[in-house]
C-alpha positions in Angstrom: 12.0 22.3 24.7 10.0 19.1 24.9 10.3 18.5 21.2 14.0 19.2 21.3 14.5 16.5 23.9 12.4 14.0 21.9 14.5 14.8 18.7 17.7 14.4 20.7 16.6 11.0 22.1 15.4 9.8 18.7 18.7 10.7 17.2 20.6 8.8 19.9 18.5 5.7 19.2 19.1 6.0 15.5 22.9 6.3 16.0 22.8 3.2 18.2 20.8 1.2 15.7 22.7 2.3 12.6 26.0 1.7 14.5 25.0 -2.0 15.0 24.3 -2.3 11.3 27.4 -0.5 10.1 30.0 -1.6 12.8 32.3 -3.1 10.1 32.1 0.0 7.8 34.5 2.9 7.5 33.7 5.9 9.7 32.3 8.1 6.9 30.0 5.3 5.8 28.7 4.8 9.4 28.0 8.5 9.6 26.1 8.5 6.3 23.8 5.7 7.4 22.9 7.4 10.7 22.2 10.7 8.9 20.2 9.0 6.2 18.0 7.1 8.7 17.5 10.3 10.7 16.7 12.4 7.7 14.2 10.0 6.2 12.4 9.8 9.6 12.5 13.5 10.2 11.3 14.6 6.7 9.3 11.5 5.7 11.1 11.4 2.4 14.0 9.5 0.7 15.0 12.5 -1.4 18.6 13.6 -0.6 17.6 17.3 -0.6 15.0 16.7 2.1 17.5 14.6 4.2 20.0 17.4 3.9 17.5 19.9 5.2 16.8 17.7 8.2 20.5 17.6 9.1 20.5 21.5 9.2 24.3 21.8 9.0 26.0 25.1 9.2 27.2 24.9 5.6 25.4 25.6 2.3 22.7 23.0 1.6 24.3 22.2 -1.7 27.5 21.1 0.1 25.6 18.7 2.3 23.7 17.4 -0.7 27.0 16.7 -2.6 28.5 14.9 0.4 25.4 12.7 0.8 25.5 11.9 -3.0 29.1 10.9 -2.8 28.4 8.4 0.1 25.3 7.1 -1.6 27.4 6.2 -4.6 29.5 3.6 -2.6 29.3 0.4 -4.6 29.2 -1.9 -1.5 26.6 0.1 0.4 23.4 -1.8 -0.5 24.9 -5.3 -0.2 26.7 -4.5 3.0 23.5 -3.1 4.6 21.4 -6.1 3.4 23.9 -8.6 4.8 24.0 -6.9 8.2 20.2 -6.8 8.4 20.0 -10.5 7.6 22.7 -11.3 10.2 21.0 -9.2 12.9 17.5 -10.5 12.2 18.6 -14.1 12.0 19.1 -14.2 15.8 15.4 -13.7 16.3 14.3 -16.6 14.0 13.6 -20.0 15.5 11.9 -23.2 14.2 8.4 -21.8 14.3 9.0 -18.2 13.3 7.0 -17.2 10.2 9.1 -15.9 7.3 6.6 -14.0 5.3 7.8 -13.3 1.7 6.0 -10.5 -0.1 6.3 -9.4 -3.7 5.4 -5.8 -4.2 6.3 -2.7 -6.3 7.6 0.8 -6.0 6.3 3.2 -8.7 8.3 6.3 -9.6 5.6 8.5 -11.0 7.7 11.6 -11.7 11.1 10.0 -12.3 12.6 10.4 -15.8 16.3 9.4 -15.5 16.4 6.5 -13.1 18.1 3.5 -14.7 16.3 0.3 -15.7 12.8 1.5 -14.7 10.3 -1.1 -15.8 6.5 -1.4 -16.1 5.0 -2.5 -12.8 1.5 -2.8 -11.5 0.8 -0.2 -8.8 -0.8 -2.3 -6.1 -2.3 0.7 -4.3 -3.7 2.5 -7.4 -4.5 -0.7 -9.4 -2.9 0.7 -12.5 0.3 0.2 -14.5 3.2 2.5 -13.9 7.0 2.9 -14.2 9.1 1.7 -11.3 10.7 -1.4 -9.8 9.6 -4.7 -8.2 10.5 -5.6 -4.6 11.0 -8.9 -2.8 10.8 -8.6 1.0 10.9 -11.0 3.9 9.4 -10.2 7.3 9.8 -12.4 10.4 6.8 -12.7 12.7 5.6 -14.9 15.6 2.1 -16.2 16.0 0.0 -14.1 18.5 2.8 -11.5 18.8 2.6 -8.0 17.3 6.4 -7.6 16.6 7.5 -7.7 13.0 11.2 -8.0 12.1 12.6 -7.0 8.6 14.9 -9.7 7.4 15.5 -9.2 3.7 14.7 -6.6 1.0 15.7 -6.5 -2.7 14.7 -4.2 -5.5 14.9 -5.5 -9.0 13.8 -4.7 -12.6 13.1 -6.9 -15.6 14.9 -4.3 -17.7 18.2 -4.8 -15.9 20.8 -6.9 -17.8 21.4 -8.9 -14.6 17.7 -9.9 -14.3 16.9 -13.6 -15.1 13.4 -14.2 -13.7 11.1 -13.5 -10.7 11.6 -17.1 -9.5 15.3 -16.5 -9.4 14.8 -13.4 -7.2 12.5 -15.4 -4.8 14.9 -18.3 -4.6 17.8 -15.9 -3.9 15.8 -14.6 -0.9 15.2 -18.3 0.2 19.0 -19.0 0.0 20.2 -15.8 1.7 17.8 -16.0 4.6 18.1 -19.8 5.1 21.9 -19.7 5.2 21.8 -17.1 8.0 19.0 -18.9 10.0 20.4 -22.4 9.4 17.1 -23.3 7.7 15.0 -22.4 10.7 11.6 -20.7 10.3 8.5 -21.4 8.2 8.3 -19.8 4.8 4.8 -18.2 4.2 3.7 -17.2 0.7 0.4 -16.2 -0.9 -0.9 -17.6 -4.1 1.8 -15.9 -6.1 4.2 -18.5 -4.5 2.3 -21.5 -5.8 4.9 -22.3 -8.4 6.6 -25.6 -9.3 10.1 -24.1 -9.4 9.7 -22.7 -5.8 8.3 -26.1 -4.5 11.3 -27.8 -6.1 13.8 -25.6 -4.2 11.9 -25.7 -0.9 11.6 -29.5 -0.9 15.2 -30.1 -2.1 16.5 -27.8 0.7 14.1 -29.3 3.2 12.7 -25.9 4.2 9.4 -25.7 6.0 6.7 -23.8 4.2 3.0 -22.7 4.2 1.7 -21.6 0.8 -1.8 -20.6 -0.2 -2.6 -22.5 -3.4 -4.7 -22.0 -6.5 -8.0 -23.9 -7.0 -6.5 -25.9 -9.9 -3.2 -26.9 -8.2 -2.8 -30.7 -9.0 -2.1 -32.8 -6.0 -1.7 -36.6 -5.5 -4.2 -38.0 -3.1 -4.4 -41.8 -2.5 -2.5 -42.5 -5.7 -4.7 -40.2 -8.0 -4.0 -36.7 -9.2 -6.9 -34.3 -8.4 -7.4 -30.5 -8.3 -7.0 -28.9 -4.9 -10.5 -27.4 -5.1 -12.0 -30.9 -5.6 -10.1 -32.3 -2.6 -11.2 -29.3 -0.5 -14.9 -29.9 -1.3 -14.6 -33.4 0.1 -12.3 -32.7 3.0 -13.7 -33.3 6.5 -13.5 -30.2 8.8 -13.6 -31.6 12.4 -11.9 -28.6 14.0 -13.4 -25.2 14.9 -11.8 -21.9 16.0 -13.1 -18.4 16.5 -10.9 -15.5 15.6 -11.3 -11.7 15.6 -9.8 -9.6 12.8 -9.4 -5.8 12.5 -11.2 -4.6 9.4 -11.7 -0.9 8.5 -11.3 0.2 12.1 -13.8 -2.4 13.3 -13.4 -5.8 14.8 -15.0 -8.7 13.0 -15.5 -12.2 14.4 -15.1 -15.3 12.3 -16.0 -18.9 13.0 -13.6 -21.1 11.2 -13.9 -24.8 10.4 -10.8 -26.6 9.3 -9.2 -30.0 8.5 -6.5 -31.5 6.5 -5.6 -34.2 4.0 -2.3 -36.0 3.4 -1.1 -35.3 -0.2 1.9 -35.1 -2.4 3.0 -32.9 -5.3 3.2 -34.7 -8.6 6.8 -35.8 -9.2 7.8 -35.5 -5.6 7.8 -38.1 -2.8 7.7 -35.8 0.2 4.5 -36.1 2.3 2.6 -32.8 2.5 -0.6 -31.6 4.1 -3.5 -29.8 2.4 -5.1 -27.6 5.1 -8.6 -26.5 4.2 -10.3 -23.6 6.1 -13.9 -22.5 5.7 -15.3 -19.3 7.2 -13.6 -16.4 5.5 -15.7 -16.4 2.3 -17.6 -18.5 -0.1 -14.5 -20.4 -1.3 -12.4 -22.3 1.2 -8.9 -21.2 2.0 -6.4 -23.9 0.9 -2.8 -24.1 2.3 -0.1 -26.5 1.3 2.4 -27.3 4.1 
């Protein structure tokens, strides 16, 4: 009885959440979204057969599966859902919200007939496999545990519509920035240390914080020098202690940090190179 109440309450919450995302959709599409979210949560699977089992309808399982397939084939489903998620999430983004862009992958180990599957590097297994690349954006606030999904796109270099990874990233910049009126700070790891991305970010006057490579050329006092060379001579007058959760244990770090005023070659916009020591042998370098 206790589990039945929990399941009922969960389903109510899912219906409310999916209703907010699909308020502009036809009734059958709204029903499909609620059922899909519930089925994925209940069975921990995205397979339609498992979702159909979770719904436990008083009709043959095959009939439920056919109905779900028909709704999943709606051409406007993905774009409609993506637009609603961006619109809803944009209300939570302010000037200092971190917009964390992550490039990852989905491997389809047993798939044989999925269209445009491409070779990807399985980040968890550290091997090559067949699947798709993903570009996701999560909104977060400093010192707050809440994470808000903002954007998600799946793509393949085998698709005839694919141009480049940079185009996919810039598309995420544009979609999210339009909805947030250019608020938020874009955060990217070293994979985002690319001239084409800097060009777009600077032209659109978007705030960013990007971890850079050791050999990133920067203009400092009129001379072009590698970032690692500048970091070695950067004064670190500030200190902070932080605690990180690592392998179920808390580990304390003493961080020393400072910054230098720099520019990117070919650009006039003033930037800051932030140098942080304390995480490892090499300093952490951030361009902002």
